[in-house]
ZADONU-429595 format. One record per residue (C-alpha): residue number from 1; residue in three letters; x negated, y negated, z negated. Coordinates in Angstrom, 3 decimals. Layout:
# ZADONU-429595
{NUM ALA {X Y Z}}
...
***
This chain:
# ZADONU-429595
{1 MET {-93.929 -104.154 -65.166}}
{2 ASN {-93.222 -106.974 -67.615}}
{3 PHE {-94.957 -107.131 -70.911}}
{4 ILE {-91.652 -106.015 -72.680}}
{5 HIS {-91.641 -103.107 -70.521}}
{6 LYS {-95.205 -102.200 -71.252}}
{7 PHE {-94.719 -102.151 -74.798}}
{8 LYS {-92.056 -100.167 -74.220}}
{9 PHE {-93.977 -97.697 -72.564}}
{10 MET {-96.472 -97.938 -75.237}}
{11 LEU {-94.159 -97.165 -78.137}}
{12 SER {-92.751 -94.178 -75.813}}
{13 ALA {-96.327 -91.829 -76.000}}
{14 PRO {-95.210 -90.181 -79.228}}
{15 ALA {-92.218 -89.090 -77.647}}
{16 SER {-94.097 -88.234 -74.602}}
{17 ARG {-96.110 -86.062 -76.402}}
{18 ARG {-93.432 -84.239 -77.921}}
{19 LEU {-91.961 -83.505 -74.726}}
{20 SER {-94.267 -82.420 -72.959}}
{21 GLN {-94.920 -79.566 -75.902}}
{22 LYS {-91.025 -78.350 -75.206}}
{23 PHE {-91.026 -78.380 -71.549}}
{24 PRO {-92.880 -76.784 -69.242}}
{25 MET {-95.280 -78.435 -66.510}}
{26 PRO {-93.452 -78.629 -63.054}}
{27 GLU {-94.764 -76.137 -60.389}}
{28 ILE {-95.627 -78.424 -58.056}}
{29 MET {-97.584 -77.123 -54.418}}
{30 ASP {-100.345 -79.103 -53.240}}
{31 ASP {-100.604 -81.262 -50.620}}
{32 GLU {-101.525 -79.168 -47.408}}
{33 THR {-99.067 -76.504 -48.862}}
{34 THR {-96.004 -79.363 -49.257}}
{35 LEU {-97.333 -80.228 -45.379}}
{36 GLY {-97.463 -76.333 -44.340}}
{37 TYR {-93.949 -76.097 -46.357}}
{38 ILE {-92.280 -78.697 -44.388}}
{39 LEU {-93.424 -77.662 -40.662}}
{40 LYS {-92.460 -74.326 -41.666}}
{41 ASN {-89.006 -74.716 -42.724}}
{42 GLY {-88.257 -78.402 -41.087}}
{43 CYS {-86.524 -79.746 -44.456}}
{44 SER {-85.866 -83.038 -45.432}}
{45 VAL {-87.992 -84.642 -47.991}}
{46 CYS {-87.424 -87.114 -50.901}}
{47 ARG {-90.624 -88.473 -52.672}}
{48 PHE {-90.885 -89.672 -56.231}}
{49 GLY {-93.887 -91.680 -57.395}}
{50 ASP {-94.305 -94.034 -60.838}}
{51 GLY {-92.351 -96.304 -58.911}}
{52 GLU {-89.291 -94.293 -58.402}}
{53 PHE {-89.790 -92.933 -61.600}}
{54 ASN {-90.073 -96.061 -63.574}}
{55 LEU {-86.914 -97.332 -62.026}}
{56 MET {-84.961 -93.970 -62.938}}
{57 ARG {-85.859 -95.212 -66.451}}
{58 GLY {-84.692 -98.400 -66.046}}
{59 VAL {-87.439 -100.377 -65.704}}
{60 GLY {-88.147 -102.616 -62.331}}
{61 ILE {-91.201 -102.834 -60.119}}
{62 LYS {-93.123 -105.142 -57.919}}
{63 PHE {-90.341 -105.032 -54.756}}
{64 GLN {-87.350 -103.537 -56.386}}
{65 ASP {-85.616 -104.816 -59.633}}
{66 ALA {-84.366 -102.236 -61.722}}
{67 ASP {-80.398 -101.671 -61.396}}
{68 LYS {-78.232 -98.960 -62.711}}
{69 GLU {-76.669 -97.309 -59.658}}
{70 LEU {-80.170 -96.884 -58.296}}
{71 SER {-81.111 -95.093 -61.399}}
{72 SER {-78.139 -92.649 -61.312}}
{73 ARG {-79.202 -92.272 -57.517}}
{74 LEU {-82.780 -91.589 -58.272}}
{75 SER {-81.866 -88.626 -61.122}}
{76 GLY {-78.955 -87.062 -59.051}}
{77 VAL {-82.027 -86.608 -56.295}}
{78 ALA {-84.328 -85.334 -58.992}}
{79 ALA {-81.902 -82.823 -59.802}}
{80 ASN {-81.797 -81.529 -56.492}}
{81 ARG {-81.121 -77.621 -55.719}}
{82 ASP {-80.478 -78.350 -51.899}}
{83 GLN {-83.013 -75.758 -49.823}}
{84 ASN {-82.489 -77.907 -47.511}}
{85 VAL {-84.118 -80.792 -49.536}}
{86 LEU {-87.810 -80.557 -50.969}}
{87 VAL {-88.414 -82.702 -53.477}}
{88 CYS {-91.770 -84.253 -54.034}}
{89 ILE {-93.513 -85.812 -57.484}}
{90 PRO {-97.182 -86.442 -57.860}}
{91 ASP {-99.339 -83.356 -58.412}}
{92 VAL {-101.415 -85.187 -60.908}}
{93 PHE {-100.243 -83.261 -64.299}}
{94 ARG {-103.389 -80.444 -63.433}}
{95 THR {-106.222 -82.622 -62.687}}
{96 LEU {-106.756 -85.650 -62.067}}
{97 ASP {-110.604 -85.304 -60.913}}
{98 PHE {-109.723 -86.047 -57.111}}
{99 TYR {-108.839 -89.842 -57.854}}
{100 MET {-111.769 -92.397 -57.542}}
{101 PRO {-112.361 -93.841 -61.084}}
{102 ASP {-109.959 -96.484 -61.410}}
{103 ASP {-106.919 -94.874 -60.192}}
{104 LYS {-107.575 -91.565 -62.597}}
{105 LYS {-107.989 -94.285 -65.514}}
{106 TRP {-104.513 -95.939 -64.181}}
{107 TRP {-103.175 -92.430 -64.125}}
{108 GLU {-104.639 -91.123 -67.598}}
{109 ASN {-103.396 -93.913 -69.188}}
{110 TYR {-99.433 -93.805 -67.406}}
{111 LEU {-99.110 -90.318 -67.728}}
{112 ARG {-100.225 -90.890 -71.790}}
{113 CYS {-96.506 -92.460 -72.289}}
{114 THR {-94.582 -90.688 -69.412}}
{115 ARG {-96.067 -87.035 -69.297}}
{116 GLY {-93.466 -85.226 -71.124}}
{117 PHE {-90.782 -87.432 -69.649}}
{118 TRP {-91.742 -85.995 -66.216}}
{119 TYR {-91.609 -82.679 -67.510}}
{120 ARG {-88.109 -83.134 -69.144}}
{121 ASP {-86.735 -84.982 -65.954}}
{122 PHE {-88.053 -82.403 -63.535}}
{123 TYR {-87.419 -79.299 -65.784}}
{124 ALA {-85.348 -77.654 -63.007}}
{125 GLY {-85.860 -73.674 -64.255}}
{126 GLY {-88.287 -71.933 -61.491}}
{127 SER {-87.884 -74.881 -58.758}}
{128 ARG {-90.964 -75.886 -57.180}}
{129 TYR {-91.928 -79.088 -55.567}}
{130 GLY {-93.897 -80.815 -52.797}}
{131 ASP {-96.447 -83.071 -53.382}}
{132 THR {-95.502 -86.886 -53.182}}
{133 ASN {-99.170 -87.698 -52.039}}
{134 ILE {-98.775 -85.776 -48.740}}
{135 SER {-98.357 -89.580 -47.111}}
{136 ARG {-101.192 -90.901 -49.468}}
{137 PHE {-104.182 -88.898 -48.342}}
{138 TYR {-107.012 -90.930 -48.119}}
{139 ALA {-107.824 -94.127 -49.755}}
{140 GLU {-107.022 -93.219 -53.829}}
{141 ARG {-109.330 -89.758 -53.329}}
{142 ILE {-113.032 -89.372 -54.113}}
{143 PRO {-114.479 -89.024 -50.748}}
{144 SER {-115.493 -85.614 -50.908}}
{145 MET {-111.550 -84.941 -51.577}}
{146 ARG {-110.045 -87.205 -48.761}}
{147 ARG {-107.987 -85.651 -46.054}}
{148 GLY {-109.643 -85.928 -42.615}}
{149 ALA {-108.697 -85.052 -38.965}}
{150 GLU {-107.411 -81.398 -39.304}}
{151 TYR {-105.127 -83.146 -41.875}}
{152 VAL {-103.979 -85.716 -39.922}}
{153 GLU {-103.305 -83.615 -37.194}}
{154 LYS {-100.998 -81.291 -39.220}}
{155 LEU {-99.317 -84.548 -40.001}}
{156 LYS {-98.565 -85.341 -36.701}}
{157 GLN {-97.199 -82.250 -36.125}}
{158 LEU {-93.883 -83.264 -37.937}}
{159 TRP {-92.901 -85.691 -35.087}}
{160 ASN {-95.118 -84.459 -31.890}}
{161 GLY {-92.650 -83.919 -28.851}}
{162 LYS {-89.639 -85.426 -31.059}}
{163 ARG {-86.890 -88.329 -30.368}}
{164 LEU {-87.756 -90.402 -33.511}}
{165 LEU {-85.921 -92.717 -35.799}}
{166 ILE {-87.807 -95.251 -38.291}}
{167 VAL {-86.009 -96.722 -41.088}}
{168 GLU {-88.412 -99.021 -42.624}}
{169 GLY {-89.433 -102.178 -44.535}}
{170 GLU {-89.522 -105.506 -42.045}}
{171 LYS {-93.212 -105.885 -42.823}}
{172 SER {-93.981 -102.186 -42.555}}
{173 ARG {-94.685 -101.875 -38.996}}
{174 MET {-95.414 -98.093 -38.945}}
{175 GLY {-97.546 -96.955 -35.926}}
{176 MET {-97.752 -100.692 -34.607}}
{177 GLY {-101.685 -101.135 -32.951}}
{178 ASN {-102.400 -97.299 -33.996}}
{179 ASP {-101.597 -93.890 -32.507}}
{180 LEU {-99.885 -92.389 -35.422}}
{181 PHE {-96.779 -91.659 -33.558}}
{182 ALA {-97.913 -92.070 -30.103}}
{183 GLY {-96.998 -87.978 -29.669}}
{184 ALA {-93.415 -88.630 -30.620}}
{185 ALA {-91.080 -88.245 -27.075}}
{186 SER {-89.392 -91.551 -28.341}}
{187 ILE {-88.817 -94.339 -30.854}}
{188 LYS {-86.229 -96.347 -32.344}}
{189 ARG {-86.265 -98.559 -35.709}}
{190 LEU {-83.955 -100.136 -38.068}}
{191 LEU {-85.738 -102.768 -40.251}}
{192 CYS {-84.815 -103.419 -43.363}}
{193 PRO {-85.297 -106.070 -46.292}}
{194 SER {-89.264 -105.672 -47.792}}
{195 LYS {-87.795 -106.543 -51.383}}
{196 ASN {-84.491 -105.150 -53.193}}
{197 ALA {-83.946 -102.692 -50.073}}
{198 PHE {-81.497 -100.987 -52.411}}
{199 PHE {-79.057 -104.219 -52.964}}
{200 ALA {-78.336 -103.750 -49.411}}
{201 TYR {-77.983 -99.653 -49.481}}
{202 ASP {-74.414 -99.900 -48.069}}
{203 LYS {-75.213 -101.503 -44.937}}
{204 ILE {-78.853 -99.415 -44.563}}
{205 LEU {-76.771 -96.099 -45.069}}
{206 ALA {-73.786 -97.176 -42.529}}
{207 ALA {-76.349 -98.394 -40.162}}
{208 THR {-78.271 -95.278 -40.408}}
{209 GLN {-75.149 -92.994 -40.019}}
{210 ARG {-74.016 -94.640 -36.864}}
{211 GLU {-77.142 -94.390 -35.143}}
{212 VAL {-77.532 -90.742 -36.011}}
{213 GLU {-74.409 -90.284 -35.110}}
{214 THR {-74.365 -91.921 -31.635}}
{215 GLY {-77.933 -91.901 -30.740}}
{216 ASN {-79.937 -88.472 -29.606}}
{217 TYR {-82.474 -87.829 -32.316}}
{218 ASP {-84.462 -85.090 -33.724}}
{219 LEU {-85.767 -86.689 -36.883}}
{220 MET {-85.798 -89.858 -39.065}}
{221 ILE {-88.669 -91.355 -41.071}}
{222 CYS {-88.104 -93.934 -43.794}}
{223 ALA {-90.643 -96.041 -45.388}}
{224 LEU {-88.511 -98.181 -47.829}}
{225 GLY {-89.848 -97.563 -51.426}}
{226 PRO {-87.294 -96.087 -53.622}}
{227 THR {-84.360 -96.958 -51.267}}
{228 ALA {-86.242 -94.252 -48.901}}
{229 THR {-85.560 -91.639 -51.360}}
{230 VAL {-81.969 -91.994 -51.649}}
{231 LEU {-81.611 -92.314 -47.832}}
{232 CYS {-83.341 -89.188 -47.002}}
{233 TYR {-80.892 -87.536 -49.575}}
{234 ASP {-77.907 -88.574 -48.006}}
{235 MET {-79.067 -88.568 -44.781}}
{236 SER {-80.358 -84.691 -44.989}}
{237 LYS {-77.052 -83.495 -44.041}}
{238 SER {-77.047 -85.038 -40.482}}
{239 ILE {-80.595 -84.574 -39.714}}
{240 GLN {-84.035 -83.908 -40.757}}
{241 ALA {-85.014 -87.023 -42.833}}
{242 LEU {-88.561 -87.476 -44.301}}
{243 ASP {-89.498 -89.931 -46.928}}
{244 LEU {-93.059 -90.847 -45.934}}
{245 GLY {-93.864 -93.970 -47.296}}
{246 HIS {-97.542 -95.226 -46.637}}
{247 VAL {-98.732 -92.944 -44.464}}
{248 ASP {-99.515 -95.700 -41.739}}
{249 ILE {-101.091 -97.590 -44.149}}
{250 GLU {-103.361 -94.167 -45.346}}
{251 TYR {-103.695 -93.249 -41.220}}
{252 GLU {-105.192 -97.022 -40.893}}
{253 TRP {-107.591 -96.990 -44.015}}
{254 PHE {-108.132 -93.642 -42.453}}
{255 LEU {-109.348 -94.804 -39.074}}
{256 ALA {-111.230 -97.372 -40.450}}
{257 LYS {-113.315 -95.256 -43.168}}
{258 ALA {-112.111 -97.994 -45.477}}
{259 GLU {-114.351 -97.495 -48.792}}
{260 GLY {-110.904 -98.126 -50.906}}
{261 GLN {-107.176 -99.823 -50.738}}
{262 GLN {-107.614 -103.313 -48.438}}
{263 ALA {-105.649 -105.540 -46.132}}
{264 VAL {-104.626 -104.416 -42.701}}
{265 SER {-103.746 -106.898 -40.109}}
{266 ASN {-100.052 -107.877 -39.602}}
{267 LYS {-98.379 -105.167 -42.016}}
{268 ALA {-97.806 -105.605 -45.824}}
{269 VAL {-99.857 -103.167 -48.124}}
{270 THR {-97.906 -103.303 -51.527}}
{271 GLU {-101.331 -102.728 -53.573}}
{272 VAL {-103.464 -105.433 -51.651}}
{273 THR {-100.886 -108.531 -50.766}}
{274 ASP {-97.284 -109.106 -50.070}}
{275 VAL {-98.616 -111.677 -47.159}}
{276 CYS {-99.141 -110.271 -43.632}}
{277 GLY {-99.128 -111.798 -40.427}}
{278 ASN {-96.029 -111.904 -38.104}}
{279 ASP {-97.592 -111.093 -34.843}}
{280 VAL {-96.007 -107.902 -33.252}}
{281 THR {-96.627 -106.165 -30.269}}
{282 GLU {-94.429 -106.001 -27.273}}
{283 GLN {-94.017 -102.008 -27.939}}
{284 TYR {-93.341 -102.253 -31.501}}
{285 GLY {-90.563 -105.262 -30.781}}
{286 SER {-88.995 -103.106 -27.863}}
{287 GLN {-88.308 -100.249 -29.929}}
{288 ILE {-86.152 -102.050 -32.715}}
{289 ILE {-82.464 -101.625 -32.324}}
{290 GLY {-81.120 -103.531 -35.699}}
{291 VAL {-82.354 -105.851 -38.408}}
{292 ILE {-80.455 -105.151 -41.794}}
{293 ASN {-80.449 -108.275 -44.091}}
***
């Protein structure tokens, strides 16, 4: 976010306060309840974090420039009423006490300028949202609130025994070098641009639709920033589509018992560095069925 956008956010604080008095706080399930809901109902998932919310308001983020079409599409997903799609937003409006101090401070400052806009844009007249942080279960939390092995095993139930299509950024490399997807029956991958993926959206959507129609898949998982939010919504009519960006990195930190966010070998970690090695395993390489530029 550049200086001009930061300044505009600061100026929006009074309007945010007024809106937070006008609209009720959204009802959001916690992360464990959200995960249980997905397992029980087999629904698709579209997640909104601060990045998606900023783009809805015309503010670009580190790996995706602002775009009117993307803003419109995200707003459309936010207004979703399809029972087969669970829209998720951050469970940060009740308390921030589960966050590490620096992360808590960041959210306090961010919500000071945006809380009311979240309330307005996700005012759903009784709709219940999932928690975006189902896939961010470790590093940003204080140690006593980090999810452990039981939660991880429950996550893995989403894809255990299933034929899996992963649509991800070219540097994400979900599951490479760990056993996150070891329980899947099979894995195929479509690789997409790691930056400004939405500008290739028509090609990404066409390739994904073609693969789902012609392949044998039970589940699609997407890790592609705000593009994943839109893609999982569009694909939900054809397959259970889960927007689970960052889940692999959190799993890496969980395995390493990391004290906070840190670099992961040969994988991009947005909060740490854009640079990552190019070494990929033979198994990972064999799973790639297409590269979209």
